[in-house]
C-alpha positions in Angstrom: 195.0 -16.1 187.3 198.1 -17.2 189.3 200.1 -17.9 186.1 199.3 -14.4 184.8 200.2 -12.9 188.2 203.5 -14.7 188.1 204.2 -13.4 184.6 203.2 -9.9 185.6 205.6 -9.9 188.6 208.4 -11.0 186.2 207.8 -8.4 183.6 205.6 -5.5 184.7 207.2 -4.8 188.1 210.8 -5.0 187.1 211.4 -1.2 186.9 209.5 -0.2 190.1 210.8 -3.3 191.9 214.5 -2.3 191.5 213.8 1.2 192.9 214.7 0.3 196.5 218.3 -0.2 195.3 218.7 3.6 194.8 215.6 5.6 195.6 216.0 5.9 199.4 219.8 6.4 199.0 219.4 9.2 196.5 217.0 11.1 198.7 219.7 11.4 201.4 223.0 11.1 199.6 222.1 12.5 196.1 222.5 16.0 194.6 220.5 17.6 197.5 221.7 15.6 200.6 219.7 15.4 203.8 220.8 14.6 207.3 219.7 11.0 208.0 218.0 11.8 211.3 214.5 10.7 212.6 212.6 13.7 211.3 214.0 13.3 207.7 213.8 9.5 207.6 210.2 9.3 208.8 209.3 12.2 206.5 210.9 10.6 203.4 209.4 7.2 204.1 206.0 8.8 204.6 206.4 10.6 201.2 207.4 7.3 199.5 204.4 5.4 200.9 201.8 8.0 200.0 203.4 8.6 196.6 203.0 4.8 195.9 199.4 5.0 197.2 198.3 8.1 195.2 200.4 7.6 192.0 200.4 3.8 191.6 197.5 2.4 193.7 194.9 5.1 193.0 195.9 6.9 189.8 197.2 4.0 187.7 195.8 0.8 189.2 192.3 2.1 190.2 191.6 4.8 187.6 193.7 4.8 184.5 193.8 1.0 184.0 190.0 1.2 183.5 190.7 3.2 180.3 191.8 0.3 178.2 191.5 0.2 174.4 190.0 -3.2 173.8 192.3 -4.6 176.5 195.4 -2.6 175.5 197.0 0.1 177.6 199.8 2.8 177.2 199.8 6.4 176.0 199.4 5.6 172.3 196.5 3.1 173.0 194.8 5.7 175.2 195.3 8.3 172.5 193.8 6.0 169.9 190.8 5.3 172.2 190.2 9.0 172.7 190.5 9.7 169.0 188.1 6.9 168.1 185.4 7.6 170.8 185.5 11.3 170.2 185.3 10.9 166.5 188.5 12.9 166.1 186.7 16.1 165.1 186.7 18.0 168.5 188.6 21.2 168.7 190.8 19.8 171.5 191.8 16.6 169.5 194.9 18.3 168.0 196.6 19.3 171.3 195.6 16.0 172.9 197.3 14.1 170.0 200.4 16.3 170.5 200.5 15.5 174.2 200.2 11.7 173.5 203.0 11.8 171.0 205.2 13.8 173.4 204.6 11.2 176.1 205.7 8.5 173.6 208.8 10.6 172.8 209.6 10.9 176.5 209.4 7.1 176.9 212.3 6.7 174.5 214.4 8.9 176.8 213.3 6.9 179.8 214.1 3.6 178.1 217.7 4.7 177.6 218.2 5.8 181.2 216.4 2.8 183.0 218.8 0.1 181.9 221.9 2.3 182.6 220.6 3.3 186.0 219.4 -0.1 187.1 222.4 -2.1 186.1 224.9 0.5 187.4 223.3 0.7 190.8 223.3 -3.1 191.2 226.9 -3.4 190.1 227.9 -0.7 192.6 226.6 -3.1 195.3 229.9 -5.1 194.7 231.7 -2.3 196.5 229.8 -3.2 199.7 231.2 -6.7 199.5 234.8 -5.5 198.9 235.9 -1.9 198.1 238.5 -3.3 195.7 235.6 -4.1 193.2 235.3 -0.3 192.6 237.3 -0.1 189.4 235.4 -3.1 188.0 231.9 -1.6 188.4 231.9 0.2 185.0 233.4 -2.7 182.9 230.9 -5.2 184.5 228.0 -2.9 183.8 229.0 -2.3 180.2 229.5 -6.1 179.7 226.1 -6.9 181.1 224.4 -4.2 178.9 226.2 -5.3 175.7 225.2 -8.9 176.4 221.6 -7.9 177.1 221.2 -6.0 173.8 223.1 -8.7 171.8 220.7 -11.5 172.8 217.6 -9.5 171.7 217.8 -10.9 168.1 217.5 -14.5 169.4 214.5 -13.7 171.5 213.9 -14.1 175.2 211.1 -16.6 175.2 213.3 -19.4 176.7 214.8 -17.3 179.5 211.6 -15.4 179.9 210.1 -18.4 181.7 212.6 -17.8 184.6 211.7 -14.0 185.0 208.6 -14.7 187.1 210.2 -17.1 189.6 213.4 -14.9 189.9 211.4 -11.7 190.6 209.1 -13.5 193.1 212.2 -14.6 195.0 213.6 -11.1 194.7 210.5 -9.5 196.2 210.4 -12.1 199.0 214.0 -11.3 199.8 213.1 -7.6 199.9 210.3 -8.3 202.4 212.4 -10.6 204.6 215.4 -8.1 204.8 212.9 -5.3 205.6 211.1 -7.3 208.3 214.4 -8.3 210.1 215.2 -4.6 210.6 211.7 -3.5 211.3 211.5 -6.1 214.1 214.4 -4.4 215.8 212.7 -1.0 215.7 208.9 -1.3 215.1 208.4 2.5 215.7 209.5 3.0 212.0 206.0 1.9 211.1 204.8 5.4 212.2 206.2 6.6 208.9 203.0 5.3 207.3 201.2 8.2 208.9 200.9 11.1 206.4 201.5 13.5 209.3 205.2 12.9 209.1 205.3 14.0 205.4 203.3 17.1 206.3 205.7 17.8 209.2 208.7 17.4 206.9 207.3 20.1 204.6 206.3 22.4 207.5 209.7 22.3 209.1 211.9 22.5 206.0 209.9 23.2 202.9 212.9 23.8 200.6 214.6 20.5 201.5 211.3 18.6 201.3 210.5 20.0 197.9 214.0 19.1 196.5 213.6 15.6 198.1 210.6 15.0 195.9 213.0 14.9 193.0 214.5 11.7 194.5 211.4 10.3 196.2 209.8 10.0 192.7 212.4 7.4 191.9 210.3 5.1 194.1 207.4 5.2 191.6 209.3 5.1 188.3 207.9 2.2 186.4 204.3 2.9 187.5 203.3 3.7 183.8 204.5 0.2 182.9 201.5 -1.3 184.8 199.2 0.5 182.3 201.4 -0.1 179.2 201.7 -3.9 179.8 198.0 -4.4 180.6 197.4 -6.0 177.2 199.8 -8.8 178.0 198.4 -9.9 181.4 195.0 -8.2 181.9 193.9 -5.7 184.4 193.1 -8.0 187.4 196.4 -10.0 187.6 198.4 -6.7 187.6 196.1 -5.2 190.3 196.3 -8.4 192.5 200.1 -8.7 192.1 200.6 -5.0 193.0 198.2 -4.7 196.0 199.0 -8.1 197.7 202.6 -8.8 196.8 204.7 -6.1 195.2 203.5 -3.0 197.2 204.0 -4.8 200.6 207.4 -6.1 199.6 208.6 -2.7 198.5 207.3 -0.8 201.6 208.7 -3.4 204.0 212.1 -2.9 202.4 212.0 0.9 202.5 210.9 0.8 206.1 213.7 -1.7 206.8 216.3 0.6 205.3 215.0 3.5 207.5 215.0 1.3 210.6 218.6 0.2 209.9 219.9 3.8 209.5 218.1 5.0 212.7 219.7 2.2 214.6 223.2 3.5 213.8 225.1 6.4 215.4 225.3 9.6 213.3 228.8 8.9 211.8 227.9 5.3 210.9 224.5 6.4 209.5 226.2 9.0 207.3 228.4 6.2 205.9 225.7 3.6 205.6 223.3 5.9 203.7 225.6 5.7 200.7 224.3 2.2 200.0 221.7 1.1 202.5 220.0 -1.5 200.3 222.9 -3.9 200.3 223.8 -3.2 203.9 220.5 -4.7 204.9 222.1 -8.1 204.5 224.8 -9.4 206.8 228.2 -9.8 205.3 228.0 -13.5 204.3 224.7 -12.8 202.4 225.8 -9.6 200.7 227.3 -11.1 197.6 224.2 -13.3 196.9 222.1 -10.2 197.4 224.2 -8.3 194.8 223.9 -11.1 192.3 220.1 -11.3 192.9 219.8 -7.5 192.4 221.9 -7.8 189.2 219.5 -10.4 187.9 216.5 -8.2 188.8 217.9 -5.2 187.1 218.6 -7.2 183.9 215.0 -8.4 184.0 213.8 -4.8 184.5 216.0 -3.6 181.6 214.7 -6.4 179.4 211.1 -5.3 180.1 211.9 -1.7 179.1 213.6 -2.8 175.9 210.6 -5.1 175.0 208.4 -2.1 175.8 210.3 0.1 173.4 209.9 -2.5 170.6 206.1 -2.8 171.3 205.6 1.0 171.4 207.6 1.4 168.2 205.3 -1.2 166.5 202.2 0.6 167.6 203.7 4.0 166.5 204.5 2.5 163.0 200.9 1.2 162.7 199.3 4.4 163.8 201.4 6.4 161.3 203.9 8.2 163.6 207.1 6.3 162.6 208.2 5.1 159.1 208.1 1.4 158.4 211.0 -0.4 160.1 212.2 -4.0 159.9 210.4 -6.1 162.5 211.4 -9.7 163.0 209.6 -12.3 165.1 211.7 -14.1 167.7 209.0 -16.7 168.7 206.6 -18.7 166.5 204.0 -19.0 169.3 204.1 -15.7 171.1 202.7 -12.8 169.0 204.3 -10.1 171.2 207.9 -11.4 170.9 209.3 -9.0 168.3 212.7 -7.5 167.6 213.4 -4.2 165.8 217.2 -4.0 164.9 217.3 -0.2 164.5 215.7 0.5 167.9 217.8 -2.2 169.6 221.2 -0.9 168.4 220.2 2.8 168.8 219.2 2.1 172.4 222.4 0.2 173.1 224.6 3.0 171.8 222.7 5.6 173.9 222.7 3.4 177.1 226.5 2.8 176.8 227.1 6.5 176.2 225.1 7.3 179.4 227.0 4.7 181.5 230.4 5.9 180.2 229.5 9.6 180.5 227.8 9.7 183.9 229.9 6.8 185.4 227.8 6.3 188.6 224.1 5.7 189.3 224.1 8.8 191.6 225.1 11.0 188.7 222.6 9.3 186.5 219.8 9.9 189.1 219.9 13.5 188.0 218.8 12.5 184.5 216.3 10.0 185.8 212.8 11.1 186.8 212.1 14.1 184.6 210.9 11.9 181.7 208.8 9.7 184.0 207.2 12.7 185.8 206.6 14.4 182.4 204.8 11.2 181.1 202.8 10.9 184.3 201.7 14.6 184.0 200.6 14.0 180.3 198.7 10.8 181.4 196.7 13.0 183.8 196.0 15.5 181.1 194.7 12.7 178.9 192.6 11.5 181.9 190.8 14.9 181.8 189.3 14.0 178.4 188.5 10.4 179.6 186.7 11.4 182.8 184.7 14.3 181.4 184.1 13.3 177.7 184.2 9.5 177.6 183.1 8.3 181.0 180.9 11.3 181.9 181.9 11.3 185.6 180.2 13.6 188.1 182.0 16.9 187.6 182.7 17.4 191.3 184.1 13.9 191.8 186.2 14.1 188.5 187.4 17.6 189.5 188.5 16.4 193.0 190.3 13.3 191.6 192.1 15.3 188.9 193.0 18.1 191.3 194.8 15.5 193.6 196.6 13.9 190.6 197.6 17.3 189.1 198.9 18.5 192.5 201.1 15.5 193.0 202.3 15.3 189.3 203.0 19.1 189.2 205.0 18.9 192.5 207.1 16.0 191.2 207.7 17.5 187.8 208.7 20.9 189.3 211.1 19.2 191.7 212.7 17.3 188.8 213.1 20.5 186.8 215.8 21.5 189.4 217.8 18.5 188.0 217.9 19.8 184.4 221.4 21.4 184.6 222.9 18.2 186.2 221.6 15.7 183.6 217.8 16.2 183.4 218.4 17.9 180.0 219.2 14.5 178.5 215.7 12.9 178.4 214.2 16.2 177.5 216.6 16.5 174.5 215.9 12.9 173.4 212.2 13.5 173.9 212.3 16.7 171.8 214.3 15.0 169.0 211.9 12.0 168.9 208.9 14.3 169.0 210.2 16.2 166.0 210.8 13.0 164.1 207.3 11.6 165.0 205.4 14.7 164.1 207.4 15.4 160.9 206.6 11.9 159.7 202.9 12.2 160.5 202.6 15.6 158.9 204.7 14.8 155.9 202.8 11.6 155.2 199.5 13.5 155.4 200.7 16.2 153.0 202.0 13.5 150.6 198.8 11.6 150.6 196.8 14.8 150.1 199.1 15.8 147.1 198.7 12.3 145.5 194.9 12.5 146.0 194.7 15.9 144.3 196.5 14.6 141.2 194.7 11.3 141.1 192.3 10.5 138.2 188.7 9.4 139.1 188.7 5.6 138.9 185.5 5.3 136.8 186.8 7.7 134.2 190.0 5.6 134.0 188.1 2.2 133.8 185.9 3.4 130.9 188.8 4.8 128.8 191.5 2.2 129.6 189.5 -1.0 129.8 188.4 -0.6 126.1 191.7 0.5 124.7 194.4 -1.5 126.6 195.3 -5.1 125.8 194.3 -7.5 128.6 196.8 -10.2 129.8 196.1 -13.3 132.0 196.6 -13.2 135.7 196.0 -10.8 138.6 197.6 -7.5 139.3 197.4 -6.0 142.8 198.2 -2.3 143.0 198.9 -1.1 146.5 197.6 2.4 147.3 197.5 4.4 150.5 194.1 6.0 149.6 190.9 4.1 148.8 189.9 6.4 146.0 191.3 7.6 142.7 193.7 5.7 140.5 197.0 4.5 142.0 200.1 6.1 140.4 201.6 2.6 139.9 198.6 1.6 137.7 199.0 4.8 135.6 202.7 4.2 135.1 202.3 0.5 134.3 199.7 1.3 131.6 201.9 4.1 130.3 205.0 2.0 129.9 203.7 -1.6 129.4 200.5 -0.8 127.5 198.6 -3.7 129.1 196.1 -4.5 131.9 195.7 -7.8 133.7 192.4 -9.7 133.5 191.8 -9.0 137.2 193.0 -5.8 138.7 192.9 -5.3 142.5 193.3 -1.8 144.0 194.4 -2.6 147.5 194.5 -0.4 150.5 195.7 -1.5 154.0 194.0 0.6 156.8 195.2 0.5 160.4 192.4 1.0 162.9 192.3 2.8 166.3 191.4 -0.5 167.8 194.2 -2.9 168.8 192.7 -6.0 167.0 190.3 -6.5 164.1 188.7 -9.9 163.8 189.0 -11.9 160.5 185.3 -11.4 159.7 185.8 -7.6 159.6 189.1 -7.8 157.8 188.0 -7.2 154.2 185.8 -4.7 152.4 185.5 -5.5 148.6 183.9 -3.3 145.9 183.4 -4.5 142.3 184.2 -1.6 140.0 183.3 -3.5 136.8 185.5 -4.5 133.8 187.6 -6.8 136.0 188.5 -4.0 138.5 188.0 -4.4 142.2 188.6 -2.1 145.2 189.8 -4.1 148.3 190.4 -2.6 151.7 192.2 -4.7 154.3 191.7 -3.6 158.0 194.1 -4.4 160.8 194.4 -3.3 164.4 197.4 -1.3 165.6 198.7 -4.3 167.5 198.4 -6.6 164.5 200.8 -7.2 161.5 199.6 -6.8 158.0 200.1 -10.1 156.1 198.6 -9.3 152.6 199.1 -12.7 150.9 197.4 -14.5 153.9 194.4 -12.0 153.7 194.1 -12.4 149.9 193.7 -16.2 150.3 190.6 -15.6 152.4 189.0 -13.4 149.7 186.4 -15.4 147.6 184.1 -12.8 146.1 186.1 -11.6 143.1 186.5 -14.6 140.8 188.8 -17.5 141.3 191.0 -18.0 144.4 194.3 -16.0 144.5 197.4 -17.9 143.5 200.6 -16.2 144.3 202.4 -17.5 141.2 199.7 -15.9 139.0 199.6 -12.6 141.0 201.9 -9.6 140.5 202.1 -6.8 143.1 202.8 -3.3 141.9 204.1 -0.7 144.3 204.7 3.0 143.8 208.0 4.3 145.4 207.7 8.0 145.8 210.8 10.3 145.6 210.1 13.4 147.5 211.1 16.8 146.1 211.2 19.4 148.8 209.6 22.6 147.6 208.6 26.1 148.8 204.9 25.0 148.8 203.2 26.0 152.1 203.1 22.8 154.1 206.1 22.2 156.2 209.4 24.1 156.8 212.0 23.2 154.2 214.3 21.5 156.8 211.3 19.3 157.9 210.6 18.4 154.3 214.2 17.3 153.9 214.0 15.4 157.1 210.8 13.7 155.9 212.4 12.9 152.5 215.4 11.2 154.4 213.0 9.2 156.6 211.0 8.2 153.5 214.2 7.0 151.7 215.2 4.9 154.7 211.8 3.4 155.5 211.4 -0.4 155.2 210.1 -1.5 151.8 206.4 -2.2 151.6 207.2 -5.5 150.1 208.8 -6.8 153.3 206.5 -4.9 155.6 203.3 -6.4 154.1 205.1 -9.8 153.6 204.7 -9.8 149.8 206.5 -12.6 147.9 209.8 -11.1 146.7 209.7 -12.6 143.2 206.2 -11.2 142.5 206.8 -7.5 143.2 207.3 -4.7 140.7 208.2 -1.2 141.9 207.5 1.9 139.9 208.9 5.2 140.9 207.3 8.6 140.9 208.2 12.1 142.1 206.1 14.1 144.5 206.4 17.7 145.7 204.9 18.6 149.1 
């Protein structure tokens, strides 16, 4: 339990843990500045505390984390759970799928902004040590980010062991710095009373509403608690949050408030530009900056790893084309590296840093993707509470009303940031959403078209088995549909005029469950005349290793020997047409994605010297 808690602190809480560096500051010195007086400071601290309680402690930790898909969490895992348990046939399934896919698309926008925002804000702390560091903030940030993305290919298993201890020390430091300043003015603890948040709204509703756009930065990373549940389990994350991370964060925010209140108005106005680093006395400021930099690197690493993991799930669930996935650790299953995603993220993160140039400017772009994803999670929760868990309607209605009120307020406040930079994650989300839905729709249309033109298998066996010459060995024909004759088989017979002694029609199916046990892996049907239909089932968190699965099959003659087995793949060339299916531009986009998808040979780990590819053309 404690080892898992330590691991969770190192990975799950990196994003939300680095929020004190900029969240409190942005509320007062951001795009909608506030006067740092007692009313505003107590009101903002009250909003931060109750946001953490409602959004993180109640919504994610207490409710949503119960909706796990065989232990896995995250928007796609929740979507797969809803789809599986509802049977996928309900009239609301389509819109729910679209919402889940859009939440996934928004995550990519967020995963570009988080590393840029975190590393920039920590590097800016150097100016509190010596203002002459100012011109070096951007080059240092760029250097750290380039280094971070460059080491992904080697894996982070070795340095990952240090993440937990470093983050534990970081949270203890947050607590100690906060306690020192709270001790000088304990009245700051009154901010935990929700009355001060209500008073803030009643006295100055406009400023309080706009402040929500920055207050939400204190809860960015809350969705990571749910997304990373599969790695550490529900209880270690809950225990770490309630008894270690939440107290550390709140003590630090309260300490920042107490420090600002202890200063005269002119000094307070100056200090509010970087209150986090000013919590430490001058001799300890540089070590605090270095510790904050390490924490932001760890937070960025967690986001990058999350992007890899989410992409793998999306590939398996059919929303993204096959991409090259390499394993960076022989022992840890989750340690993966996806080159395309890594370099695309790096380019976008560096563009953000060089375009916005300061964490304050970036704060305008930060938040809208997070609040959008949180709002979508609440929408998915409606289905979970009413359809899956069958909660009492009054209780479920009350809980959802609270969540929708908070999420809507945050999302609306963040919409005011759209002209200043909030457009960026929305644009990224829209582009990724278009790609994901185009691939899913195009793939469905292509499979339907292939199925329509497919010959019934029994008709084929009866005619071909008697007329074609049989040659020794095994032929495995990969096909996406478990019925009809694969195009590769028809082309092989047409051109080579032979059939192998044993013919396997193989389909790999990805389940809505994260993991499928070995005893449920295979489904074999003997079709007669040496033909067999084999379906291999994998969970969306597993990788399909076809040769390894074939070695476990014993029911269709002698054991499979790779040197006696040939794998036949069909490579479709898409011909965009005026057929009603998708808009022509989307058909062309799908054709481009299909051409650039990873080969099935590498994706399914087929032996390279035993694969034959046969081309065919398809109109959709």
